C-alpha positions as CSV (number, residue, x, y, z in Angstrom):
1,X,193.7,129.5,154.4
2,X,191.8,133.3,155.6
3,X,192.5,136.3,154.7
4,X,194.4,139.2,156.1
5,X,192.0,142.2,157.4
6,X,192.7,145.4,156.3
7,X,194.1,148.0,158.7
8,X,192.8,151.2,158.6
9,X,195.0,153.9,157.9
10,X,195.2,156.4,161.2
11,X,195.9,160.3,161.4
12,X,195.7,162.9,163.7
13,X,191.8,164.5,163.4
14,X,191.3,167.9,164.1
15,X,188.9,169.9,167.1
16,X,187.2,172.7,165.4
17,X,184.1,172.2,167.6
18,X,186.4,172.4,171.1
19,X,185.2,169.4,172.3
20,X,187.7,167.6,174.8
21,X,189.5,164.6,173.1
22,X,190.8,161.5,174.7
23,X,194.1,163.0,175.5
24,X,192.1,166.4,177.1
25,X,190.3,164.4,179.4
26,X,192.8,162.1,180.3
27,X,195.4,165.2,181.2
28,X,192.6,166.6,182.8
29,X,191.9,163.5,185.3
30,X,195.7,163.6,185.7
31,X,195.1,167.1,187.2
32,X,191.8,166.4,188.9
33,X,191.6,162.7,189.3
34,X,187.8,162.8,189.8
35,X,184.1,162.6,187.6
36,X,183.6,166.7,188.9
37,X,181.5,165.1,191.8
38,X,184.2,164.0,193.7
39,X,184.0,160.5,192.6
40,X,187.0,158.9,191.6
41,X,186.8,157.2,187.9
42,X,189.5,155.8,186.4
43,X,191.0,157.7,183.0
44,X,189.6,154.7,180.9
45,X,186.1,154.8,182.3
46,X,186.1,158.5,182.2
47,X,186.9,158.5,178.9
48,X,184.0,155.7,177.9
49,X,181.7,157.7,179.8
50,X,182.5,161.3,177.6
51,X,182.3,158.7,174.5
52,X,179.1,157.8,175.3
53,X,177.2,161.0,175.8
54,X,178.6,162.1,172.7
55,X,177.6,159.3,170.7
56,X,174.1,160.0,172.4
57,X,173.9,163.9,172.0
58,X,171.2,165.7,169.9
59,X,174.5,167.4,168.3
60,X,175.7,166.2,164.5
61,X,179.2,167.1,165.4
62,X,179.2,165.8,168.6
63,X,178.3,162.2,167.5
64,X,180.6,162.1,164.4
65,X,183.6,163.2,167.1
66,X,182.5,160.5,169.9
67,X,182.6,158.2,166.5
68,X,185.9,159.0,165.4
69,X,187.4,158.4,168.9
70,X,185.8,155.0,169.0
71,X,187.7,154.5,165.9
72,X,191.0,155.8,166.3
73,X,191.2,156.3,170.1
74,X,190.3,152.1,171.3
75,X,192.8,150.6,169.4
76,X,194.5,147.9,171.3
77,X,192.6,145.2,173.2
78,X,192.6,146.1,176.5
79,X,190.8,149.2,175.4
80,X,188.2,147.3,172.9
81,X,187.6,144.7,175.6
82,X,186.6,147.9,177.8
83,X,184.2,149.5,175.0
84,X,182.7,145.9,174.8
85,X,181.8,145.4,178.6
86,X,180.3,148.8,178.8
87,X,178.4,147.9,175.9
88,X,179.1,151.2,173.7
89,X,178.5,149.5,170.7
90,X,174.5,148.7,171.9
91,X,175.1,152.7,171.1
92,X,177.0,153.2,168.4
93,X,175.7,150.4,166.4
94,X,172.0,152.4,165.5
95,X,173.6,155.2,164.0
96,X,174.7,153.0,161.3
97,X,171.2,154.3,160.2
98,X,171.0,157.8,161.8
99,X,169.7,160.5,159.8
100,X,172.6,162.3,159.0
101,X,175.2,160.6,156.1
102,X,178.1,162.4,158.3
103,X,176.9,160.3,161.5
104,X,176.5,157.1,158.8
105,X,179.8,157.4,157.5
106,X,181.3,157.5,161.0
107,X,179.8,155.1,162.6
108,X,180.5,152.6,160.0
109,X,184.0,153.3,159.9
110,X,184.5,153.1,163.5
111,X,182.7,149.7,163.4
112,X,184.8,148.8,160.6
113,X,188.1,149.7,162.9
114,X,186.6,147.6,166.3
115,X,185.7,144.6,163.5
116,X,189.3,145.0,162.2
117,X,191.6,144.4,165.1
118,X,192.8,140.7,164.9
119,X,190.1,139.8,167.4
120,X,187.6,136.6,166.4
121,X,186.9,137.1,170.0
122,X,185.7,141.3,169.1
123,X,183.5,140.4,165.9
124,X,182.0,137.9,168.2
125,X,181.0,140.5,170.4
126,X,180.0,143.3,167.8
127,X,177.5,140.8,166.8
128,X,175.8,139.5,170.3
129,X,175.5,143.7,170.6
130,X,173.3,143.2,167.5
131,X,175.6,145.2,164.8
132,X,174.0,143.4,162.1
133,X,170.3,144.8,162.4
134,X,171.5,148.2,161.7
135,X,174.3,146.9,159.4
136,X,171.6,145.3,157.2
137,X,169.2,147.9,157.5
138,X,171.7,150.4,155.9
139,X,173.2,148.4,153.3
140,X,169.5,147.7,152.1
141,X,169.2,151.6,151.8
142,X,171.2,151.1,148.8
143,X,168.9,148.6,147.3
144,X,167.5,150.9,144.9
145,X,168.5,153.2,141.7
146,X,171.8,154.5,144.4
147,X,174.7,155.1,142.4
148,X,177.9,156.6,143.4
149,X,178.3,160.5,142.4
150,X,180.1,161.0,139.1
151,X,182.1,164.3,140.5
152,X,185.1,163.9,141.4
153,X,187.0,165.6,143.8
154,X,190.0,165.7,145.5
155,X,189.1,167.6,148.7
156,X,185.5,165.8,149.5
157,X,185.1,162.1,149.4
158,X,181.6,160.9,147.9
159,X,179.9,160.3,151.8
160,X,177.4,157.9,150.9
161,X,180.0,155.6,148.4
162,X,182.2,155.7,151.3
163,X,179.7,154.7,153.9
164,X,178.4,152.1,151.6
165,X,182.3,150.5,151.6
166,X,183.0,150.8,155.3
167,X,179.9,148.9,155.8
168,X,180.6,146.4,153.0
169,X,184.0,146.2,154.8
170,X,182.4,145.5,158.2
171,X,179.9,142.6,157.1
172,X,183.2,141.0,155.5
173,X,185.1,141.1,159.0
174,X,181.7,140.3,160.5
175,X,181.2,137.5,158.1
176,X,184.5,136.1,157.9
177,X,184.8,135.4,162.2
178,X,181.3,135.2,163.0
179,X,178.7,131.8,162.0
180,X,176.3,134.3,163.4
181,X,177.1,136.9,160.7
182,X,176.7,134.4,158.0
183,X,173.3,133.5,158.7
184,X,172.1,137.3,158.6
185,X,173.3,137.6,155.6
186,X,171.7,134.7,153.7
187,X,168.5,135.9,155.7
188,X,168.9,139.5,154.9
189,X,168.5,139.4,151.2
190,X,171.7,141.3,150.9
191,X,173.9,139.4,148.2
192,X,171.6,141.0,145.2
193,X,172.9,144.7,146.8
194,X,176.0,144.1,146.6
195,X,176.1,142.0,143.4
196,X,175.1,144.4,141.4
197,X,178.1,147.1,142.6
198,X,180.2,144.4,140.6
199,X,179.8,146.3,138.1
200,X,183.2,148.4,137.3
201,X,181.4,151.3,135.2
202,X,179.0,152.4,137.4
203,X,180.3,151.9,141.2
204,X,183.9,152.1,140.4
205,X,186.6,149.6,140.9
206,X,187.5,150.7,144.3
207,X,183.8,149.5,145.4
208,X,183.9,146.6,143.1
209,X,187.0,145.3,145.6
210,X,185.8,145.7,148.5
211,X,182.3,143.7,147.4
212,X,184.3,140.6,145.8
213,X,186.1,140.5,148.7
214,X,183.0,140.4,151.0
215,X,181.5,137.7,148.4
216,X,184.4,135.8,148.2
217,X,184.5,135.4,151.7
218,X,180.6,134.7,153.0
219,X,179.8,132.0,149.4
220,X,183.1,129.8,150.5
221,X,181.3,126.5,152.0
222,X,177.6,128.5,152.1
223,X,175.2,126.5,149.9
224,X,172.6,129.3,150.6
225,X,174.7,132.5,148.9
226,X,176.0,129.6,146.4
227,X,172.7,129.5,145.3
228,X,171.9,132.6,145.1
229,X,175.2,133.5,143.2
230,X,174.3,130.6,140.6
231,X,173.0,133.3,138.7
232,X,175.5,136.3,138.4
233,X,177.4,133.6,136.5
234,X,177.4,136.9,133.2
235,X,178.1,139.5,135.6
236,X,181.6,137.3,136.7
237,X,182.6,136.3,133.3
238,X,182.2,139.8,132.8
239,X,184.7,140.5,135.2
240,X,187.1,137.0,134.4
241,X,187.1,138.9,130.9
242,X,188.6,142.5,132.3
243,X,192.1,143.1,130.5
244,X,193.4,145.5,132.5
245,X,196.5,144.9,134.4
246,X,196.4,148.1,136.9
247,X,196.9,146.4,140.7
248,X,193.3,147.3,141.5
249,X,192.2,145.1,138.2
250,X,194.0,142.3,139.5
251,X,192.9,142.3,142.2
252,X,189.3,142.6,141.3
253,X,190.2,139.7,138.2
254,X,191.5,137.1,141.2
255,X,188.9,137.4,143.6
256,X,186.4,136.8,140.8
257,X,188.4,133.6,140.0
258,X,187.8,132.7,143.6
259,X,184.0,133.7,143.5
260,X,184.0,131.3,140.4
261,X,185.5,127.9,142.0
262,X,183.3,129.1,145.4
263,X,180.0,128.5,143.0
264,X,181.5,125.0,142.5
265,X,182.8,124.4,146.1
266,X,186.0,124.1,145.0
267,X,185.9,121.5,142.7
268,X,188.3,122.6,139.3
269,X,187.1,119.8,137.6
270,X,183.9,120.6,137.4
271,X,184.7,123.6,135.4
272,X,184.9,123.8,131.5
273,X,188.5,123.6,130.5
274,X,188.0,127.2,128.7
275,X,187.1,128.6,132.4
276,X,190.0,126.7,133.7
277,X,192.3,128.0,131.3
278,X,191.1,131.5,132.1
279,X,191.7,131.0,135.7
280,X,195.1,130.1,135.5
281,X,196.0,132.8,133.0
282,X,194.6,135.2,135.3
283,X,196.6,133.7,138.7
284,X,199.5,133.7,136.5
285,X,199.5,136.9,134.9
286,X,199.1,138.0,139.2
287,X,202.1,136.0,139.8
288,X,204.2,137.5,137.4
289,X,204.2,140.9,138.6
290,X,207.5,141.7,140.3
291,X,206.2,142.9,144.0
292,X,210.0,143.2,145.1
293,X,211.3,146.0,142.5
294,X,207.6,147.9,142.9
295,X,208.6,148.1,146.4
296,X,212.5,148.6,146.0
297,X,211.2,152.1,143.1
298,X,208.4,152.8,146.2
299,X,210.8,153.1,149.0
300,X,213.9,154.8,146.7
301,X,211.1,157.9,146.4
302,X,210.4,158.3,149.5
303,X,212.2,161.1,151.7
304,X,213.7,159.7,154.6
305,X,213.5,162.8,157.2
306,X,209.6,162.1,156.4
307,X,208.9,158.9,156.5
308,X,206.3,159.1,158.9
309,X,203.9,162.3,158.1
310,X,205.1,161.6,154.3
311,X,201.1,160.5,153.8
312,X,199.8,163.8,154.6
313,X,202.0,165.7,152.4
314,X,202.2,163.4,149.0
315,X,198.6,161.9,148.0
316,X,200.1,160.4,144.7
317,X,202.2,158.0,147.3
318,X,199.3,157.3,149.5
319,X,197.6,156.6,146.5
320,X,201.0,154.3,145.6
321,X,201.0,152.4,148.6
322,X,197.1,151.6,148.1
323,X,198.4,150.2,144.7
324,X,200.5,148.2,146.6
325,X,198.4,146.6,148.3
326,X,196.2,146.1,146.0
327,X,198.5,144.1,144.1
328,X,200.4,142.2,147.4
329,X,196.6,141.1,148.5
330,X,195.6,140.2,144.8
331,X,199.2,137.9,144.9
332,X,198.2,136.7,148.1
333,X,194.9,135.6,147.0
334,X,196.1,133.9,143.6
335,X,198.5,131.9,145.8
336,X,195.4,131.0,148.3
337,X,193.7,129.7,145.1
338,X,196.6,127.8,143.3
339,X,197.4,125.7,146.0
340,X,193.7,124.8,146.6
341,X,193.7,123.3,143.2
342,X,196.9,122.2,143.5
343,X,195.5,120.4,146.3
344,X,194.4,117.2,144.7
345,X,191.3,117.3,146.8
346,X,188.5,117.0,144.3
347,X,188.9,113.1,144.7
348,X,185.4,111.2,145.3
349,X,184.8,112.0,148.8
350,X,182.8,108.9,149.2
351,X,186.0,107.0,148.4
352,X,188.0,108.8,150.1
353,X,186.0,108.3,153.2
354,X,185.9,104.8,152.5
355,X,189.9,104.3,152.4
356,X,190.4,106.6,155.4
357,X,187.3,103.8,157.4
358,X,189.7,101.2,156.5
359,X,192.8,102.6,158.1
360,X,192.1,100.7,160.9
361,X,194.9,98.4,164.0
362,X,193.8,95.6,161.8
363,X,195.7,97.0,158.7
364,X,197.9,94.0,156.7
365,X,201.2,94.3,157.7
366,X,204.6,94.3,156.5
367,X,207.7,92.4,157.4
368,X,208.6,95.1,159.5
369,X,205.3,95.2,161.7
370,X,203.9,98.1,160.3
371,X,201.0,98.7,158.1
372,X,201.7,98.2,154.3
373,X,200.5,101.8,152.3
374,X,199.4,101.0,149.4
375,X,197.7,104.3,148.6
376,X,198.6,106.6,145.7
377,X,201.3,108.8,146.2
378,X,200.5,112.2,146.3
379,X,202.1,112.6,142.8
380,X,199.8,110.3,141.4
381,X,196.9,111.5,143.2
382,X,197.5,114.9,141.4
383,X,197.7,113.8,138.1
384,X,194.3,111.6,138.7
385,X,192.1,114.7,139.9
386,X,193.9,117.7,138.6
387,X,192.8,118.7,135.4
388,X,195.3,118.6,132.8
389,X,194.1,122.5,132.1
390,X,196.1,123.6,135.8
391,X,199.1,121.2,135.5
392,X,200.2,122.8,131.9
393,X,199.1,126.0,133.0
394,X,201.9,125.1,136.5
395,X,204.5,124.0,134.1
396,X,204.3,126.5,131.6
397,X,203.3,129.6,133.5
398,X,206.8,128.1,135.7
399,X,204.0,128.8,139.0
400,X,206.3,126.9,141.4
401,X,209.1,130.1,140.5
402,X,206.9,132.4,141.1
403,X,205.6,131.0,144.5
404,X,208.7,130.6,145.6
405,X,209.9,134.5,144.5
406,X,206.9,135.6,146.9
407,X,208.6,133.5,149.9
408,X,211.4,135.8,149.8
409,X,211.2,139.6,151.4
410,X,212.3,142.6,150.0
411,X,216.0,144.3,150.6
412,X,216.6,144.5,154.7
413,X,216.6,148.2,154.0
414,X,213.1,148.6,151.9
415,X,211.8,146.3,154.9
416,X,213.4,148.9,157.6
417,X,212.2,152.1,155.4
418,X,207.9,150.3,155.1
419,X,208.4,149.6,158.9
420,X,209.4,153.0,160.1
421,X,206.3,154.8,157.8
422,X,202.7,154.6,159.1
423,X,201.3,153.4,155.8
424,X,204.5,151.1,155.3
425,X,204.0,149.1,158.0
426,X,200.8,147.6,156.9
427,X,202.7,147.3,153.3
428,X,205.4,145.3,155.9
429,X,202.5,143.2,157.4
430,X,200.8,142.2,154.1
431,X,204.1,141.3,152.7
432,X,204.9,138.7,155.9
433,X,201.3,136.8,154.9
434,X,201.9,136.7,151.4
435,X,205.4,135.0,152.3
436,X,203.6,132.2,154.9
437,X,201.2,131.7,152.3
438,X,203.6,130.9,149.4
439,X,205.3,128.5,151.7
440,X,201.9,127.4,152.6
441,X,201.3,126.5,148.3
442,X,205.0,125.2,148.0
443,X,203.8,122.7,150.3
444,X,200.9,121.6,148.2
445,X,203.5,121.9,144.9
446,X,205.6,119.7,145.8
447,X,203.7,117.1,147.3
448,X,201.6,117.1,143.9
449,X,203.9,117.6,141.4
450,X,206.3,115.0,139.7
451,X,209.7,115.9,140.7
452,X,210.6,116.1,137.3
453,X,208.2,118.8,136.9
454,X,210.0,120.7,139.7
455,X,212.6,120.5,137.4
456,X,215.0,118.1,138.8
457,X,216.7,116.4,142.1
458,X,219.2,118.6,142.3
459,X,216.3,121.9,142.1
460,X,214.5,120.1,145.0
461,X,217.7,119.6,146.9
462,X,218.0,123.5,146.4
463,X,214.8,124.7,147.5
464,X,215.1,122.1,150.8
465,X,218.5,124.1,151.3
466,X,216.8,127.5,150.6
467,X,214.2,126.7,152.8
468,X,216.5,125.7,155.4
469,X,217.5,129.0,155.4
470,X,214.9,130.8,155.8
471,X,214.2,128.7,159.2
472,X,217.7,128.3,160.8
473,X,219.5,131.5,159.9
474,X,216.9,134.4,159.8
475,X,214.1,134.0,161.8
476,X,213.7,134.1,165.6
477,X,211.4,131.4,167.2
478,X,208.6,133.2,168.2
479,X,207.2,133.9,164.8
480,X,205.2,130.9,164.6
481,X,203.2,131.4,162.4
482,X,205.9,131.7,159.5
483,X,208.2,128.9,161.0
484,X,204.8,126.9,160.9
485,X,204.4,127.6,156.8
486,X,208.6,127.4,156.6
487,X,208.2,123.6,158.3
488,X,205.7,122.5,156.5
489,X,207.6,123.4,153.0
490,X,210.5,121.6,154.4
491,X,209.0,118.6,155.2
492,X,207.3,118.8,151.8
493,X,210.7,119.0,150.7
494,X,212.3,116.0,151.9
495,X,209.4,114.0,151.4
496,X,210.0,114.6,147.4
497,X,213.7,113.8,148.0
498,X,213.0,110.3,150.0
499,X,210.1,109.2,147.4
500,X,213.2,110.0,144.5
501,X,215.5,108.0,146.7
502,X,217.8,111.5,146.3
503,X,220.2,110.0,149.0
504,X,223.7,111.4,146.4
505,X,222.8,114.7,146.7
506,X,222.9,114.3,151.2
507,X,227.1,113.7,150.9
508,X,228.1,117.0,152.2
509,X,225.4,116.8,155.3
510,X,227.6,117.5,158.5
511,X,226.4,116.8,162.2
512,X,226.4,120.7,162.7
513,X,223.5,121.0,160.0
514,X,221.9,118.1,162.3
515,X,222.2,120.2,165.7
516,X,220.8,122.8,164.3
517,X,217.4,121.1,163.7
518,X,218.0,119.6,167.0
519,X,218.7,123.1,168.4
520,X,215.7,124.3,166.9
521,X,213.2,122.0,167.5
522,X,214.3,121.8,171.2
523,X,213.9,125.6,171.5
524,X,210.5,126.2,169.7
525,X,207.8,126.9,171.9
526,X,205.3,126.0,169.6
527,X,204.0,122.4,169.1
528,X,203.0,122.3,164.9
529,X,206.4,123.8,164.0
530,X,207.9,120.8,166.4
531,X,206.1,118.4,164.5
532,X,207.2,119.2,161.3
533,X,211.0,119.5,162.8
534,X,210.6,116.1,163.9
535,X,209.3,114.8,160.6
536,X,211.7,116.4,158.2
537,X,214.1,115.0,160.2
538,X,212.9,112.0,160.4
539,X,212.9,112.2,156.0
540,X,216.5,113.1,156.3
541,X,216.8,109.9,158.3
542,X,215.0,107.7,155.9
543,X,216.8,109.0,153.5
544,X,220.5,108.2,155.0
545,X,219.2,104.6,155.2
546,X,220.0,104.3,151.3
547,X,223.5,104.9,151.9
548,X,225.3,103.2,155.2
549,X,226.0,100.2,153.2
550,X,228.8,102.0,152.1
551,X,228.9,105.7,154.1
552,X,230.5,105.2,157.5
553,X,229.6,108.7,157.8
554,X,226.1,108.0,156.7
555,X,225.4,105.9,159.6
556,X,226.8,108.0,161.9
557,X,224.4,111.0,161.2
558,X,221.8,107.9,161.5
559,X,222.2,107.6,165.4
560,X,222.2,111.0,165.7
561,X,218.9,110.9,164.4
562,X,217.6,107.6,166.3
563,X,219.5,109.3,169.7
564,X,217.6,112.5,169.1
565,X,214.0,111.1,168.3
566,X,214.4,108.9,171.7
567,X,215.1,111.8,173.3
568,X,212.1,113.7,171.8
569,X,209.8,110.7,173.2
570,X,210.8,111.1,176.5
571,X,210.8,115.1,177.3
572,X,207.9,115.7,175.2
573,X,204.6,116.9,176.7
574,X,202.3,116.5,173.6
575,X,201.5,113.3,173.5
576,X,200.8,113.7,170.3
577,X,203.9,115.1,169.2
578,X,205.2,111.9,170.9
579,X,203.6,109.9,168.6
580,X,205.1,111.8,165.9
581,X,208.5,111.2,166.9
582,X,207.8,107.3,167.8
583,X,206.3,107.2,164.2
584,X,209.3,108.7,162.3
585,X,211.4,106.4,164.7
586,X,209.3,103.6,162.7
587,X,209.7,105.0,158.9
588,X,213.1,105.0,159.6
589,X,214.5,102.1,161.6
590,X,211.9,99.9,159.6
591,X,214.5,99.2,157.5
592,X,216.8,96.7,157.4
593,X,219.5,98.5,156.9
594,X,219.4,100.4,160.3
595,X,220.2,96.9,162.3
596,X,223.2,97.8,163.2
597,X,222.3,101.2,164.4
598,X,219.3,100.7,166.3
599,X,222.2,98.2,168.3
600,X,224.2,100.8,168.7
601,X,221.7,103.5,170.1
602,X,220.2,100.4,171.9
603,X,216.7,101.1,170.1
604,X,214.6,98.0,171.4
605,X,215.3,98.6,174.8
606,X,214.7,102.6,174.9
607,X,211.2,101.5,172.6
608,X,210.4,99.1,175.5
609,X,211.3,101.6,178.2
610,X,209.0,104.1,176.7
611,X,205.9,101.6,175.8
612,X,204.2,101.4,179.2
613,X,204.2,105.2,179.8
614,X,203.3,105.7,176.4
615,X,200.3,103.2,176.6
616,X,198.7,104.6,180.0
617,X,199.2,108.4,178.2
618,X,196.6,106.8,175.7
619,X,194.3,105.5,177.7
620,X,194.0,108.5,179.6
621,X,193.7,111.2,176.8
622,X,192.6,108.9,174.8
623,X,189.1,111.2,174.6
624,X,190.5,114.5,174.3
625,X,192.9,114.0,171.5
626,X,190.8,115.4,168.5
627,X,192.1,115.6,165.0
628,X,195.1,113.6,166.6
629,X,193.6,110.8,167.5
630,X,194.3,108.8,164.4
631,X,197.9,109.4,164.5
632,X,198.5,108.3,168.3
633,X,196.2,105.9,168.2
634,X,197.8,103.7,165.3
635,X,201.2,104.7,166.5
636,X,200.2,103.2,170.0
637,X,198.9,99.9,168.4
638,X,202.0,99.3,166.0
639,X,205.0,100.0,168.5
640,X,204.4,96.8,170.6
641,X,204.5,95.3,166.8
642,X,207.5,97.2,165.9
643,X,209.4,96.4,169.0
644,X,209.1,92.5,168.6
645,X,209.9,92.6,164.9
646,X,213.1,94.6,165.5
647,X,214.0,92.4,168.5
648,X,214.1,89.6,166.2
649,X,216.8,91.4,163.6
650,X,218.9,92.9,166.6
651,X,219.3,89.2,167.7
652,X,220.6,88.6,164.6
653,X,222.9,91.1,164.6
654,X,224.0,89.8,168.0
655,X,224.4,86.1,167.0
656,X,226.2,87.0,163.7
657,X,228.6,88.9,166.3
658,X,229.1,86.1,168.6
659,X,229.2,83.7,165.9
660,X,232.3,86.3,164.4
661,X,234.3,86.3,167.4
């Protein structure tokens, strides 16, 4: 899971020099509509032309104002594309190494803003327009004996220190999005410059955080950087030993946990039990903080009539927002690390590769015509691959409950206040990101832990209900990031209940409940969400098969599920999603208890009609299936076998009915 980009706080800038602002320029164009020589220019072109002149001016103030314009005026995708097309960055980037401290500071801030616009393509273009050369040179300037100024002033920032921080954030954003930037990082010998700035006592916690965030990204699956950082273990241990529980220190310590894991390529089993315990304690401490209470208290102290301008009048409140952002970021990273640690991916890679290569269409078949699955369950894999220190920490620290708490947004009035506040919008966006990461982590925890470790079947069932409420009652279908995370967790909760054969808990399930799930799948524009819902509906069908003999209501629900999955196979346009639906049908109706339901919905006949079209699509799309190749080709192979098997079962039902008559 990747990190969320930090959005730069925007504020109005004064114009003491009298040089025209972007608005001034556009206002003049509205009046005259020309470039001064009678040649018509668009507003955007004229603005960019003026900007280029400012950036190339010999006057320091004009350069700074031009860079401030670049930082604040071009903040929508269309305008940023124009900036890139006119090669404004090629002019602005060398200013990172300008003789003037003010110009270097403004250049670092402007380019950081462009890199944080949320588009990987923009970062690619920044690298293509050679930002990395002057950026690397700028960071190398700090390689000597530089230290931030000890004199603190509320009215004046340390421009040299702020420039370094902005440059590190720019480097972080570029390396996260672009492989070439990472190569520049590796070859530019930038790591030693950054590592020395992890010394909190010398450089302060804010600079240490910026550096740790950059290193956390750039050392992920990067052997060159990892090998250089190996000698910095004492510095990382010192950060891990920090006891301060202020949000900034929580974030720094959590990032340090991530760095330590990166140095071991995420394999927690290669760490000493002492370090594992210390990491888990740090994650638990970070996740224990009640972020909703802090936000409730914060918004209660805000004067609602001044919400938009509040940061300009209350610097302490702005500091509070920074601390809240630090806290939410720390909790997001802690959840990412917990999800990875609990994924059970430390198993022998070679063994897993061998297992996966053995999954072919020639696998041993069961009586139902489907391959036997004798692999270990996720819970068994968890206990085999995850150190006992992790397992114990998850249980003793009540981390399942703490992660679930992060899926809940604050009260509606609190969210509304945040959305109406310029800086609060960034906080709210971070909350939404935290929520999605928490739901994805819940997926790993639900899959990995034994059902008793999850406080029993009733608690998992309640989780299923709560996740369903989030999906079906509280969101619109355009929020695909949230829906994908939530439906992934929904699927995991049903998988856990199916494994434990908890069919007795679903006695209150109604046809209306199913229809709500059906309607959401039909209306959802995102194929991954549709696939998760299809799998979840299939899981419900598998659970209901255990109640058919004694429950006509369960039979009715099962038939509804069968009809729905058959309809998906006909109307779905994505072949791999069709394959998921067919696979779910085979999972559900592979049980002998479903024979009567299969007869009553004409399952075999409809699958026989589907088979030729499916095989044709697989032949046509075989080379373009990508990651979905295995599931599609396996389903394509198994469907014919399943139809043959189920036909025999259905014919027996017909013979029995005829005999009874």
